[in-house]
PDB file of N, CA, C and O in Angstrom:
ATOM      1  N   MET A   1     -32.720 -19.087 -11.341  1.00  0.00           N
ATOM      2  CA  MET A   1     -31.637 -18.682 -10.370  1.00  0.00           C
ATOM      3  C   MET A   1     -30.445 -18.015 -11.122  1.00  0.00           C
ATOM      4  O   MET A   1     -30.162 -16.827 -10.966  1.00  0.00           O
ATOM      5  N   LYS A   2     -29.720 -18.918 -12.004  1.00  0.00           N
ATOM      6  CA  LYS A   2     -28.720 -18.522 -12.780  1.00  0.00           C
ATOM      7  C   LYS A   2     -28.972 -17.261 -13.622  1.00  0.00           C
ATOM      8  O   LYS A   2     -28.036 -16.490 -13.835  1.00  0.00           O
ATOM      9  N   ARG A   3     -30.261 -17.009 -14.132  1.00  0.00           N
ATOM     10  CA  ARG A   3     -30.709 -15.842 -14.534  1.00  0.00           C
ATOM     11  C   ARG A   3     -30.727 -14.633 -13.858  1.00  0.00           C
ATOM     12  O   ARG A   3     -30.378 -13.582 -14.396  1.00  0.00           O
ATOM     13  N   GLY A   4     -31.171 -14.726 -12.534  1.00  0.00           N
ATOM     14  CA  GLY A   4     -31.206 -13.785 -11.582  1.00  0.00           C
ATOM     15  C   GLY A   4     -29.611 -13.306 -11.134  1.00  0.00           C
ATOM     16  O   GLY A   4     -29.307 -12.139 -10.888  1.00  0.00           O
ATOM     17  N   ILE A   5     -28.827 -14.275 -11.093  1.00  0.00           N
ATOM     18  CA  ILE A   5     -27.416 -13.986 -10.712  1.00  0.00           C
ATOM     19  C   ILE A   5     -26.797 -13.076 -11.948  1.00  0.00           C
ATOM     20  O   ILE A   5     -26.163 -12.033 -11.785  1.00  0.00           O
ATOM     21  N   LYS A   6     -27.107 -13.675 -13.190  1.00  0.00           N
ATOM     22  CA  LYS A   6     -26.591 -12.875 -14.295  1.00  0.00           C
ATOM     23  C   LYS A   6     -27.030 -11.422 -14.243  1.00  0.00           C
ATOM     24  O   LYS A   6     -26.254 -10.497 -14.482  1.00  0.00           O
ATOM     25  N   PHE A   7     -28.237 -11.268 -13.938  1.00  0.00           N
ATOM     26  CA  PHE A   7     -28.928  -9.954 -14.053  1.00  0.00           C
ATOM     27  C   PHE A   7     -28.158  -9.122 -12.893  1.00  0.00           C
ATOM     28  O   PHE A   7     -27.675  -8.023 -13.166  1.00  0.00           O
ATOM     29  N   LEU A   8     -28.066  -9.623 -11.710  1.00  0.00           N
ATOM     30  CA  LEU A   8     -27.332  -8.900 -10.648  1.00  0.00           C
ATOM     31  C   LEU A   8     -25.987  -8.678 -10.962  1.00  0.00           C
ATOM     32  O   LEU A   8     -25.536  -7.589 -10.609  1.00  0.00           O
ATOM     33  N   LYS A   9     -25.163  -9.533 -11.603  1.00  0.00           N
ATOM     34  CA  LYS A   9     -23.846  -9.194 -12.001  1.00  0.00           C
ATOM     35  C   LYS A   9     -23.746  -8.109 -12.979  1.00  0.00           C
ATOM     36  O   LYS A   9     -22.812  -7.306 -12.975  1.00  0.00           O
ATOM     37  N   LYS A  10     -24.697  -8.089 -13.804  1.00  0.00           N
ATOM     38  CA  LYS A  10     -24.601  -6.978 -14.858  1.00  0.00           C
ATOM     39  C   LYS A  10     -25.036  -5.684 -14.258  1.00  0.00           C
ATOM     40  O   LYS A  10     -24.465  -4.653 -14.612  1.00  0.00           O
ATOM     41  N   ALA A  11     -26.126  -5.645 -13.265  1.00  0.00           N
ATOM     42  CA  ALA A  11     -26.274  -4.454 -12.599  1.00  0.00           C
ATOM     43  C   ALA A  11     -25.021  -3.963 -11.947  1.00  0.00           C
ATOM     44  O   ALA A  11     -24.536  -2.861 -12.203  1.00  0.00           O
ATOM     45  N   MET A  12     -24.500  -4.834 -11.077  1.00  0.00           N
ATOM     46  CA  MET A  12     -23.185  -4.368 -10.439  1.00  0.00           C
ATOM     47  C   MET A  12     -22.170  -3.837 -11.167  1.00  0.00           C
ATOM     48  O   MET A  12     -21.547  -2.850 -10.775  1.00  0.00           O
ATOM     49  N   GLU A  13     -21.897  -4.507 -12.392  1.00  0.00           N
ATOM     50  CA  GLU A  13     -20.897  -4.003 -13.285  1.00  0.00           C
ATOM     51  C   GLU A  13     -21.209  -2.658 -13.799  1.00  0.00           C
ATOM     52  O   GLU A  13     -20.304  -1.833 -13.917  1.00  0.00           O
ATOM     53  N   GLU A  14     -22.588  -2.343 -14.155  1.00  0.00           N
ATOM     54  CA  GLU A  14     -22.892  -1.005 -14.767  1.00  0.00           C
ATOM     55  C   GLU A  14     -22.761   0.034 -13.443  1.00  0.00           C
ATOM     56  O   GLU A  14     -22.409   1.191 -13.672  1.00  0.00           O
ATOM     57  N   ASP A  15     -23.005  -0.322 -12.262  1.00  0.00           N
ATOM     58  CA  ASP A  15     -22.966   0.520 -11.196  1.00  0.00           C
ATOM     59  C   ASP A  15     -21.515   0.864 -10.913  1.00  0.00           C
ATOM     60  O   ASP A  15     -21.152   1.967 -10.506  1.00  0.00           O
ATOM     61  N   THR A  16     -20.725  -0.147 -11.155  1.00  0.00           N
ATOM     62  CA  THR A  16     -19.174   0.121 -10.794  1.00  0.00           C
ATOM     63  C   THR A  16     -18.512   0.840 -11.984  1.00  0.00           C
ATOM     64  O   THR A  16     -17.500   1.519 -11.811  1.00  0.00           O
ATOM     65  N   ARG A  17     -19.107   0.685 -13.235  1.00  0.00           N
ATOM     66  CA  ARG A  17     -18.553   1.461 -14.420  1.00  0.00           C
ATOM     67  C   ARG A  17     -19.138   2.866 -14.386  1.00  0.00           C
ATOM     68  O   ARG A  17     -18.563   3.786 -14.966  1.00  0.00           O
ATOM     69  N   GLU A  18     -20.247   3.042 -13.730  1.00  0.00           N
ATOM     70  CA  GLU A  18     -20.552   4.514 -13.555  1.00  0.00           C
ATOM     71  C   GLU A  18     -19.803   5.145 -12.444  1.00  0.00           C
ATOM     72  O   GLU A  18     -19.522   6.337 -12.573  1.00  0.00           O
ATOM     73  N   TYR A  19     -19.452   4.540 -11.408  1.00  0.00           N
ATOM     74  CA  TYR A  19     -18.745   5.191 -10.356  1.00  0.00           C
ATOM     75  C   TYR A  19     -17.295   5.273 -10.932  1.00  0.00           C
ATOM     76  O   TYR A  19     -16.758   6.345 -10.653  1.00  0.00           O
ATOM     77  N   SER A  20     -16.567   4.467 -11.621  1.00  0.00           N
ATOM     78  CA  SER A  20     -15.444   4.653 -12.151  1.00  0.00           C
ATOM     79  C   SER A  20     -15.352   5.933 -13.224  1.00  0.00           C
ATOM     80  O   SER A  20     -14.402   6.692 -13.414  1.00  0.00           O
ATOM     81  N   PHE A  21     -16.513   5.913 -13.785  1.00  0.00           N
ATOM     82  CA  PHE A  21     -16.623   7.090 -14.754  1.00  0.00           C
ATOM     83  C   PHE A  21     -16.474   8.400 -14.026  1.00  0.00           C
ATOM     84  O   PHE A  21     -15.837   9.350 -14.480  1.00  0.00           O
ATOM     85  N   ARG A  22     -17.062   8.394 -12.939  1.00  0.00           N
ATOM     86  CA  ARG A  22     -17.091   9.676 -12.103  1.00  0.00           C
ATOM     87  C   ARG A  22     -15.640  10.066 -11.647  1.00  0.00           C
ATOM     88  O   ARG A  22     -15.217  11.221 -11.602  1.00  0.00           O
ATOM     89  N   ILE A  23     -14.878   8.839 -11.285  1.00  0.00           N
ATOM     90  CA  ILE A  23     -13.411   9.115 -10.830  1.00  0.00           C
ATOM     91  C   ILE A  23     -12.603   9.347 -12.127  1.00  0.00           C
ATOM     92  O   ILE A  23     -11.622  10.088 -12.063  1.00  0.00           O
ATOM     93  N   TYR A  24     -12.895   8.848 -13.137  1.00  0.00           N
ATOM     94  CA  TYR A  24     -12.256   9.460 -14.564  1.00  0.00           C
ATOM     95  C   TYR A  24     -12.411  10.698 -14.833  1.00  0.00           C
ATOM     96  O   TYR A  24     -11.446  11.356 -15.221  1.00  0.00           O
ATOM     97  N   LEU A  25     -13.762  11.309 -14.668  1.00  0.00           N
ATOM     98  CA  LEU A  25     -13.818  12.695 -14.700  1.00  0.00           C
ATOM     99  C   LEU A  25     -13.074  13.613 -13.869  1.00  0.00           C
ATOM    100  O   LEU A  25     -12.717  14.708 -14.304  1.00  0.00           O
ATOM    101  N   ALA A  26     -12.811  13.206 -12.647  1.00  0.00           N
ATOM    102  CA  ALA A  26     -12.144  13.957 -11.617  1.00  0.00           C
ATOM    103  C   ALA A  26     -10.673  13.946 -12.047  1.00  0.00           C
ATOM    104  O   ALA A  26      -9.998  14.945 -11.797  1.00  0.00           O
ATOM    105  N   ALA A  27     -10.127  12.913 -12.663  1.00  0.00           N
ATOM    106  CA  ALA A  27      -8.739  12.705 -12.848  1.00  0.00           C
ATOM    107  C   ALA A  27      -8.553  13.391 -14.311  1.00  0.00           C
ATOM    108  O   ALA A  27      -7.431  13.736 -14.682  1.00  0.00           O
ATOM    109  N   TYR A  28      -9.701  13.572 -15.123  1.00  0.00           N
ATOM    110  CA  TYR A  28      -9.606  14.173 -16.471  1.00  0.00           C
ATOM    111  C   TYR A  28      -9.079  15.576 -16.548  1.00  0.00           C
ATOM    112  O   TYR A  28      -8.321  16.018 -17.412  1.00  0.00           O
ATOM    113  N   ALA A  29      -9.714  16.370 -15.265  1.00  0.00           N
ATOM    114  CA  ALA A  29      -9.349  17.740 -15.319  1.00  0.00           C
ATOM    115  C   ALA A  29      -7.807  17.834 -15.126  1.00  0.00           C
ATOM    116  O   ALA A  29      -7.304  18.892 -15.506  1.00  0.00           O
ATOM    117  N   ASN A  30      -6.970  16.885 -14.590  1.00  0.00           N
ATOM    118  CA  ASN A  30      -5.598  16.956 -14.372  1.00  0.00           C
ATOM    119  C   ASN A  30      -4.700  16.353 -15.255  1.00  0.00           C
ATOM    120  O   ASN A  30      -3.487  16.230 -15.088  1.00  0.00           O
ATOM    121  N   MET A  31      -5.522  15.902 -16.417  1.00  0.00           N
ATOM    122  CA  MET A  31      -4.589  15.188 -17.624  1.00  0.00           C
ATOM    123  C   MET A  31      -4.249  16.172 -18.586  1.00  0.00           C
ATOM    124  O   MET A  31      -4.900  17.181 -18.856  1.00  0.00           O
ATOM    125  N   ASP A  32      -3.047  15.754 -19.140  1.00  0.00           N
ATOM    126  CA  ASP A  32      -2.360  16.734 -20.248  1.00  0.00           C
ATOM    127  C   ASP A  32      -2.134  15.762 -21.400  1.00  0.00           C
ATOM    128  O   ASP A  32      -2.665  14.651 -21.420  1.00  0.00           O
ATOM    129  N   LYS A  33      -1.328  16.216 -22.361  1.00  0.00           N
ATOM    130  CA  LYS A  33      -0.974  15.230 -23.427  1.00  0.00           C
ATOM    131  C   LYS A  33      -0.008  14.112 -23.019  1.00  0.00           C
ATOM    132  O   LYS A  33       0.112  13.145 -23.771  1.00  0.00           O
ATOM    133  N   LYS A  34       0.614  14.176 -22.000  1.00  0.00           N
ATOM    134  CA  LYS A  34       1.665  13.269 -21.435  1.00  0.00           C
ATOM    135  C   LYS A  34       0.883  11.949 -20.763  1.00  0.00           C
ATOM    136  O   LYS A  34       1.207  10.783 -20.991  1.00  0.00           O
ATOM    137  N   ASN A  35      -0.163  12.352 -19.928  1.00  0.00           N
ATOM    138  CA  ASN A  35      -0.703  11.241 -19.352  1.00  0.00           C
ATOM    139  C   ASN A  35      -2.210  11.053 -19.632  1.00  0.00           C
ATOM    140  O   ASN A  35      -2.963  10.485 -18.841  1.00  0.00           O
ATOM    141  N   PHE A  36      -2.576  11.552 -20.766  1.00  0.00           N
ATOM    142  CA  PHE A  36      -4.023  11.483 -21.074  1.00  0.00           C
ATOM    143  C   PHE A  36      -4.370   9.718 -21.470  1.00  0.00           C
ATOM    144  O   PHE A  36      -3.673   8.951 -22.133  1.00  0.00           O
ATOM    145  N   LYS A  37      -5.415   9.514 -20.935  1.00  0.00           N
ATOM    146  CA  LYS A  37      -6.101   8.196 -21.188  1.00  0.00           C
ATOM    147  C   LYS A  37      -7.538   8.304 -21.646  1.00  0.00           C
ATOM    148  O   LYS A  37      -8.246   9.170 -21.132  1.00  0.00           O
ATOM    149  N   THR A  38      -7.972   7.589 -22.466  1.00  0.00           N
ATOM    150  CA  THR A  38      -9.429   7.436 -22.740  1.00  0.00           C
ATOM    151  C   THR A  38     -10.104   6.745 -21.676  1.00  0.00           C
ATOM    152  O   THR A  38      -9.404   6.020 -20.969  1.00  0.00           O
ATOM    153  N   PHE A  39     -11.411   6.838 -21.413  1.00  0.00           N
ATOM    154  CA  PHE A  39     -12.136   6.296 -20.412  1.00  0.00           C
ATOM    155  C   PHE A  39     -11.997   4.719 -20.598  1.00  0.00           C
ATOM    156  O   PHE A  39     -11.787   4.019 -19.606  1.00  0.00           O
ATOM    157  N   ASN A  40     -12.105   4.199 -21.781  1.00  0.00           N
ATOM    158  CA  ASN A  40     -11.923   2.751 -22.054  1.00  0.00           C
ATOM    159  C   ASN A  40     -10.620   2.318 -21.594  1.00  0.00           C
ATOM    160  O   ASN A  40     -10.550   1.299 -20.908  1.00  0.00           O
ATOM    161  N   GLU A  41      -9.569   2.983 -21.895  1.00  0.00           N
ATOM    162  CA  GLU A  41      -8.213   2.790 -21.257  1.00  0.00           C
ATOM    163  C   GLU A  41      -8.091   2.641 -19.780  1.00  0.00           C
ATOM    164  O   GLU A  41      -7.444   1.756 -19.221  1.00  0.00           O
ATOM    165  N   PHE A  42      -8.813   3.646 -19.164  1.00  0.00           N
ATOM    166  CA  PHE A  42      -9.007   3.864 -17.777  1.00  0.00           C
ATOM    167  C   PHE A  42      -9.641   2.526 -17.151  1.00  0.00           C
ATOM    168  O   PHE A  42      -9.053   1.826 -16.327  1.00  0.00           O
ATOM    169  N   TRP A  43     -10.889   2.279 -17.645  1.00  0.00           N
ATOM    170  CA  TRP A  43     -11.486   1.154 -17.224  1.00  0.00           C
ATOM    171  C   TRP A  43     -11.051  -0.249 -17.314  1.00  0.00           C
ATOM    172  O   TRP A  43     -11.372  -1.169 -16.562  1.00  0.00           O
ATOM    173  N   GLU A  44     -10.218  -0.286 -18.416  1.00  0.00           N
ATOM    174  CA  GLU A  44      -9.535  -1.529 -18.568  1.00  0.00           C
ATOM    175  C   GLU A  44      -8.485  -1.878 -17.286  1.00  0.00           C
ATOM    176  O   GLU A  44      -8.232  -3.012 -16.878  1.00  0.00           O
ATOM    177  N   GLU A  45      -7.965  -0.664 -16.780  1.00  0.00           N
ATOM    178  CA  GLU A  45      -7.191  -0.833 -15.647  1.00  0.00           C
ATOM    179  C   GLU A  45      -7.831  -0.943 -14.192  1.00  0.00           C
ATOM    180  O   GLU A  45      -7.276  -1.445 -13.215  1.00  0.00           O
ATOM    181  N   VAL A  46      -9.033  -0.411 -14.230  1.00  0.00           N
ATOM    182  CA  VAL A  46      -9.722  -0.482 -12.787  1.00  0.00           C
ATOM    183  C   VAL A  46     -10.842  -1.321 -12.767  1.00  0.00           C
ATOM    184  O   VAL A  46     -11.376  -1.488 -11.670  1.00  0.00           O
ATOM    185  N   LYS A  47     -11.350  -1.928 -13.823  1.00  0.00           N
ATOM    186  CA  LYS A  47     -12.397  -2.864 -13.773  1.00  0.00           C
ATOM    187  C   LYS A  47     -12.208  -4.127 -12.927  1.00  0.00           C
ATOM    188  O   LYS A  47     -11.181  -4.801 -13.006  1.00  0.00           O
ATOM    189  N   PRO A  48     -13.280  -4.444 -12.074  1.00  0.00           N
ATOM    190  CA  PRO A  48     -12.917  -5.663 -11.421  1.00  0.00           C
ATOM    191  C   PRO A  48     -12.830  -6.953 -12.272  1.00  0.00           C
ATOM    192  O   PRO A  48     -13.441  -7.054 -13.336  1.00  0.00           O
ATOM    193  N   GLN A  49     -11.982  -8.017 -11.722  1.00  0.00           N
ATOM    194  CA  GLN A  49     -11.870  -9.294 -12.356  1.00  0.00           C
ATOM    195  C   GLN A  49     -13.268 -10.101 -12.229  1.00  0.00           C
ATOM    196  O   GLN A  49     -14.062 -10.045 -11.291  1.00  0.00           O
ATOM    197  N   ASN A  50     -13.358 -10.825 -13.354  1.00  0.00           N
ATOM    198  CA  ASN A  50     -14.526 -11.673 -13.238  1.00  0.00           C
ATOM    199  C   ASN A  50     -14.622 -12.425 -12.101  1.00  0.00           C
ATOM    200  O   ASN A  50     -13.591 -12.972 -11.710  1.00  0.00           O
ATOM    201  N   ILE A  51     -15.832 -12.600 -11.366  1.00  0.00           N
ATOM    202  CA  ILE A  51     -16.199 -13.552 -10.332  1.00  0.00           C
ATOM    203  C   ILE A  51     -16.604 -14.709 -10.846  1.00  0.00           C
ATOM    204  O   ILE A  51     -17.539 -14.748 -11.645  1.00  0.00           O
ATOM    205  N   VAL A  52     -15.903 -15.865 -10.422  1.00  0.00           N
ATOM    206  CA  VAL A  52     -16.588 -17.186 -10.683  1.00  0.00           C
ATOM    207  C   VAL A  52     -17.158 -17.697  -9.550  1.00  0.00           C
ATOM    208  O   VAL A  52     -16.515 -17.845  -8.510  1.00  0.00           O
ATOM    209  N   ILE A  53     -18.648 -18.058  -9.701  1.00  0.00           N
ATOM    210  CA  ILE A  53     -19.232 -18.603  -8.957  1.00  0.00           C
ATOM    211  C   ILE A  53     -19.170 -20.171  -8.832  1.00  0.00           C
ATOM    212  O   ILE A  53     -19.492 -20.849  -9.808  1.00  0.00           O
ATOM    213  N   ASP A  54     -18.770 -20.757  -7.677  1.00  0.00           N
ATOM    214  CA  ASP A  54     -18.638 -22.086  -7.551  1.00  0.00           C
ATOM    215  C   ASP A  54     -20.034 -22.766  -7.174  1.00  0.00           C
ATOM    216  O   ASP A  54     -20.617 -22.636  -6.098  1.00  0.00           O
ATOM    217  N   THR A  55     -20.439 -23.489  -8.231  1.00  0.00           N
ATOM    218  CA  THR A  55     -21.790 -23.989  -8.227  1.00  0.00           C
ATOM    219  C   THR A  55     -21.851 -25.495  -7.690  1.00  0.00           C
ATOM    220  O   THR A  55     -22.851 -26.210  -7.770  1.00  0.00           O
ATOM    221  N   ARG A  56     -20.569 -25.881  -7.105  1.00  0.00           N
ATOM    222  CA  ARG A  56     -20.611 -27.397  -6.458  1.00  0.00           C
ATOM    223  C   ARG A  56     -21.356 -27.385  -5.239  1.00  0.00           C
ATOM    224  O   ARG A  56     -21.624 -26.353  -4.625  1.00  0.00           O
ATOM    225  N   SER A  57     -21.695 -28.562  -4.885  1.00  0.00           N
ATOM    226  CA  SER A  57     -22.484 -28.734  -3.706  1.00  0.00           C
ATOM    227  C   SER A  57     -21.511 -28.705  -2.551  1.00  0.00           C
ATOM    228  O   SER A  57     -20.294 -28.736  -2.738  1.00  0.00           O
ATOM    229  N   GLU A  58     -22.142 -28.637  -1.186  1.00  0.00           N
ATOM    230  CA  GLU A  58     -21.274 -28.317  -0.060  1.00  0.00           C
ATOM    231  C   GLU A  58     -20.581 -29.648   0.241  1.00  0.00           C
ATOM    232  O   GLU A  58     -19.471 -29.635   0.773  1.00  0.00           O
ATOM    233  N   ASP A  59     -21.157 -30.734  -0.061  1.00  0.00           N
ATOM    234  CA  ASP A  59     -20.246 -32.134   0.061  1.00  0.00           C
ATOM    235  C   ASP A  59     -19.183 -32.169  -0.633  1.00  0.00           C
ATOM    236  O   ASP A  59     -18.160 -32.620  -0.117  1.00  0.00           O
ATOM    237  N   GLU A  60     -19.180 -31.687  -2.001  1.00  0.00           N
ATOM    238  CA  GLU A  60     -18.176 -31.778  -2.963  1.00  0.00           C
ATOM    239  C   GLU A  60     -17.030 -30.844  -2.531  1.00  0.00           C
ATOM    240  O   GLU A  60     -15.872 -31.256  -2.594  1.00  0.00           O
ATOM    241  N   ILE A  61     -17.297 -29.653  -2.113  1.00  0.00           N
ATOM    242  CA  ILE A  61     -16.382 -28.474  -1.599  1.00  0.00           C
ATOM    243  C   ILE A  61     -15.638 -29.056  -0.208  1.00  0.00           C
ATOM    244  O   ILE A  61     -14.428 -28.896  -0.053  1.00  0.00           O
ATOM    245  N   MET A  62     -16.415 -29.700   0.726  1.00  0.00           N
ATOM    246  CA  MET A  62     -15.878 -30.333   1.909  1.00  0.00           C
ATOM    247  C   MET A  62     -14.852 -31.274   1.567  1.00  0.00           C
ATOM    248  O   MET A  62     -13.772 -31.265   2.157  1.00  0.00           O
ATOM    249  N   LYS A  63     -15.139 -32.139   0.589  1.00  0.00           N
ATOM    250  CA  LYS A  63     -14.405 -33.343   0.171  1.00  0.00           C
ATOM    251  C   LYS A  63     -13.054 -32.788  -0.341  1.00  0.00           C
ATOM    252  O   LYS A  63     -11.974 -33.315  -0.072  1.00  0.00           O
ATOM    253  N   GLU A  64     -13.197 -31.745  -1.058  1.00  0.00           N
ATOM    254  CA  GLU A  64     -11.851 -31.104  -1.573  1.00  0.00           C
ATOM    255  C   GLU A  64     -11.081 -30.553  -0.468  1.00  0.00           C
ATOM    256  O   GLU A  64      -9.862 -30.712  -0.400  1.00  0.00           O
ATOM    257  N   ILE A  65     -11.724 -29.939   0.363  1.00  0.00           N
ATOM    258  CA  ILE A  65     -10.898 -29.336   1.571  1.00  0.00           C
ATOM    259  C   ILE A  65     -10.185 -30.401   2.343  1.00  0.00           C
ATOM    260  O   ILE A  65      -9.011 -30.296   2.699  1.00  0.00           O
ATOM    261  N   LEU A  66     -11.050 -31.560   2.614  1.00  0.00           N
ATOM    262  CA  LEU A  66     -10.376 -32.582   3.320  1.00  0.00           C
ATOM    263  C   LEU A  66      -9.239 -33.262   2.671  1.00  0.00           C
ATOM    264  O   LEU A  66      -8.230 -33.574   3.303  1.00  0.00           O
ATOM    265  N   ASP A  67      -9.392 -33.490   1.436  1.00  0.00           N
ATOM    266  CA  ASP A  67      -8.138 -34.007   0.517  1.00  0.00           C
ATOM    267  C   ASP A  67      -7.128 -33.118   0.449  1.00  0.00           C
ATOM    268  O   ASP A  67      -6.037 -33.631   0.200  1.00  0.00           O
ATOM    269  N   ILE A  68      -7.144 -31.711   0.620  1.00  0.00           N
ATOM    270  CA  ILE A  68      -6.099 -30.785   0.680  1.00  0.00           C
ATOM    271  C   ILE A  68      -5.489 -30.890   1.872  1.00  0.00           C
ATOM    272  O   ILE A  68      -4.259 -30.914   1.889  1.00  0.00           O
ATOM    273  N   GLU A  69      -6.259 -30.975   3.129  1.00  0.00           N
ATOM    274  CA  GLU A  69      -5.712 -31.049   4.407  1.00  0.00           C
ATOM    275  C   GLU A  69      -4.997 -32.333   4.427  1.00  0.00           C
ATOM    276  O   GLU A  69      -3.930 -32.297   5.038  1.00  0.00           O
ATOM    277  N   LYS A  70      -5.301 -33.369   3.947  1.00  0.00           N
ATOM    278  CA  LYS A  70      -4.533 -34.629   4.164  1.00  0.00           C
ATOM    279  C   LYS A  70      -3.263 -34.522   3.269  1.00  0.00           C
ATOM    280  O   LYS A  70      -2.211 -34.991   3.703  1.00  0.00           O
ATOM    281  N   LYS A  71      -3.301 -33.978   2.139  1.00  0.00           N
ATOM    282  CA  LYS A  71      -2.016 -33.685   1.467  1.00  0.00           C
ATOM    283  C   LYS A  71      -0.973 -32.862   2.491  1.00  0.00           C
ATOM    284  O   LYS A  71       0.167 -33.270   2.712  1.00  0.00           O
ATOM    285  N   PHE A  72      -1.420 -31.890   2.962  1.00  0.00           N
ATOM    286  CA  PHE A  72      -0.587 -30.918   3.806  1.00  0.00           C
ATOM    287  C   PHE A  72      -0.100 -31.812   5.197  1.00  0.00           C
ATOM    288  O   PHE A  72       0.963 -31.597   5.779  1.00  0.00           O
ATOM    289  N   GLU A  73      -0.970 -32.722   5.553  1.00  0.00           N
ATOM    290  CA  GLU A  73      -0.615 -33.570   6.655  1.00  0.00           C
ATOM    291  C   GLU A  73       0.512 -34.494   6.294  1.00  0.00           C
ATOM    292  O   GLU A  73       1.421 -34.742   7.086  1.00  0.00           O
ATOM    293  N   LYS A  74       0.433 -35.025   5.020  1.00  0.00           N
ATOM    294  CA  LYS A  74       1.650 -35.785   4.699  1.00  0.00           C
ATOM    295  C   LYS A  74       2.653 -35.248   4.214  1.00  0.00           C
ATOM    296  O   LYS A  74       3.566 -35.963   3.800  1.00  0.00           O
ATOM    297  N   GLY A  75       2.731 -33.899   4.146  1.00  0.00           N
ATOM    298  CA  GLY A  75       3.743 -32.940   3.700  1.00  0.00           C
ATOM    299  C   GLY A  75       3.896 -32.754   2.320  1.00  0.00           C
ATOM    300  O   GLY A  75       4.940 -32.311   1.841  1.00  0.00           O
ATOM    301  N   GLY A  76       2.679 -33.144   1.489  1.00  0.00           N
ATOM    302  CA  GLY A  76       2.798 -32.986   0.094  1.00  0.00           C
ATOM    303  C   GLY A  76       2.258 -31.538  -0.215  1.00  0.00           C
ATOM    304  O   GLY A  76       1.800 -30.772   0.633  1.00  0.00           O
ATOM    305  N   ASN A  77       2.385 -31.278  -1.592  1.00  0.00           N
ATOM    306  CA  ASN A  77       1.802 -29.985  -2.076  1.00  0.00           C
ATOM    307  C   ASN A  77       0.439 -30.147  -2.449  1.00  0.00           C
ATOM    308  O   ASN A  77      -0.204 -29.185  -2.871  1.00  0.00           O
TER     309      ASN A  77
END
Protein backbone atom coordinates (compact mmCIF):
# COMPACT_ATOMS: atom_id res chain seq x y z
CA MET A 1 0.00 0.00 0.00
CA LYS A 2 2.75 2.46 0.96
CA ARG A 3 4.62 1.63 -2.24
CA GLY A 4 1.51 2.39 -4.30
CA ILE A 5 1.02 5.71 -2.52
CA LYS A 6 4.65 6.66 -3.18
CA PHE A 7 4.20 5.77 -6.85
CA LEU A 8 1.04 7.89 -7.13
CA LYS A 9 2.69 10.78 -5.31
CA LYS A 10 5.65 10.69 -7.71
CA ALA A 11 3.34 10.54 -10.75
CA MET A 12 1.31 13.49 -9.49
CA GLU A 13 4.49 15.49 -8.84
CA GLU A 14 5.74 14.82 -12.37
CA ASP A 15 2.37 15.84 -13.82
CA THR A 16 2.41 19.06 -11.78
CA ARG A 17 5.99 19.75 -12.83
CA GLU A 18 5.10 19.30 -16.49
CA TYR A 19 2.10 21.62 -16.14
CA SER A 20 4.28 24.18 -14.35
CA PHE A 21 6.83 23.98 -17.16
CA ARG A 22 4.13 24.91 -19.66
CA ILE A 23 3.23 27.93 -17.54
CA TYR A 24 6.93 28.82 -17.32
CA LEU A 25 7.28 28.68 -21.10
CA ALA A 26 4.35 31.08 -21.50
CA ALA A 27 5.95 33.48 -18.99
CA TYR A 28 9.40 33.03 -20.57
CA ALA A 29 8.30 34.89 -23.69
CA ASN A 30 7.80 38.01 -21.57
CA MET A 31 10.98 37.76 -19.50
CA ASP A 32 13.90 40.13 -19.88
CA LYS A 33 17.20 40.54 -18.03
CA LYS A 34 15.45 42.17 -15.07
CA ASN A 35 12.90 39.46 -14.33
CA PHE A 36 14.45 36.33 -15.83
CA LYS A 37 14.20 33.14 -13.78
CA THR A 38 15.42 29.69 -14.59
CA PHE A 39 12.79 26.96 -14.53
CA ASN A 40 14.28 25.57 -11.32
CA GLU A 41 13.87 28.96 -9.62
CA PHE A 42 10.31 29.16 -10.91
CA TRP A 43 9.60 25.59 -9.78
CA GLU A 44 10.82 26.28 -6.24
CA GLU A 45 8.26 29.09 -6.00
CA VAL A 46 5.28 27.16 -7.36
CA LYS A 47 5.81 23.53 -6.41
CA PRO A 48 3.29 22.12 -3.96
CA GLN A 49 4.31 21.56 -0.38
CA ASN A 50 4.87 18.00 0.76
CA ILE A 51 1.71 16.25 1.75
CA VAL A 52 1.96 14.32 4.98
CA ILE A 53 -0.33 11.32 5.10
CA ASP A 54 -1.70 10.53 8.53
CA THR A 55 -1.42 6.78 9.06
CA ARG A 56 -3.02 6.71 12.49
CA SER A 57 -6.12 4.65 13.07
CA GLU A 58 -9.56 6.24 13.15
CA ASP A 59 -9.73 5.65 16.91
CA GLU A 60 -6.45 7.51 17.51
CA ILE A 61 -7.62 10.47 15.44
CA MET A 62 -11.01 10.61 17.16
CA LYS A 63 -9.31 10.50 20.58
CA GLU A 64 -7.15 13.48 19.61
CA ILE A 65 -10.20 15.40 18.39
CA LEU A 66 -12.04 14.72 21.65
CA ASP A 67 -9.01 15.79 23.70
CA ILE A 68 -8.84 19.08 21.76
CA GLU A 69 -12.57 19.67 22.23
CA LYS A 70 -12.21 19.09 25.98
CA LYS A 71 -9.41 21.66 26.15
CA PHE A 72 -11.55 24.26 24.42
CA GLU A 73 -14.52 23.52 26.66
CA LYS A 74 -12.30 24.19 29.67
CA GLY A 75 -11.05 27.42 28.06
CA GLY A 76 -7.53 26.20 27.50
CA ASN A 77 -5.42 26.31 24.36
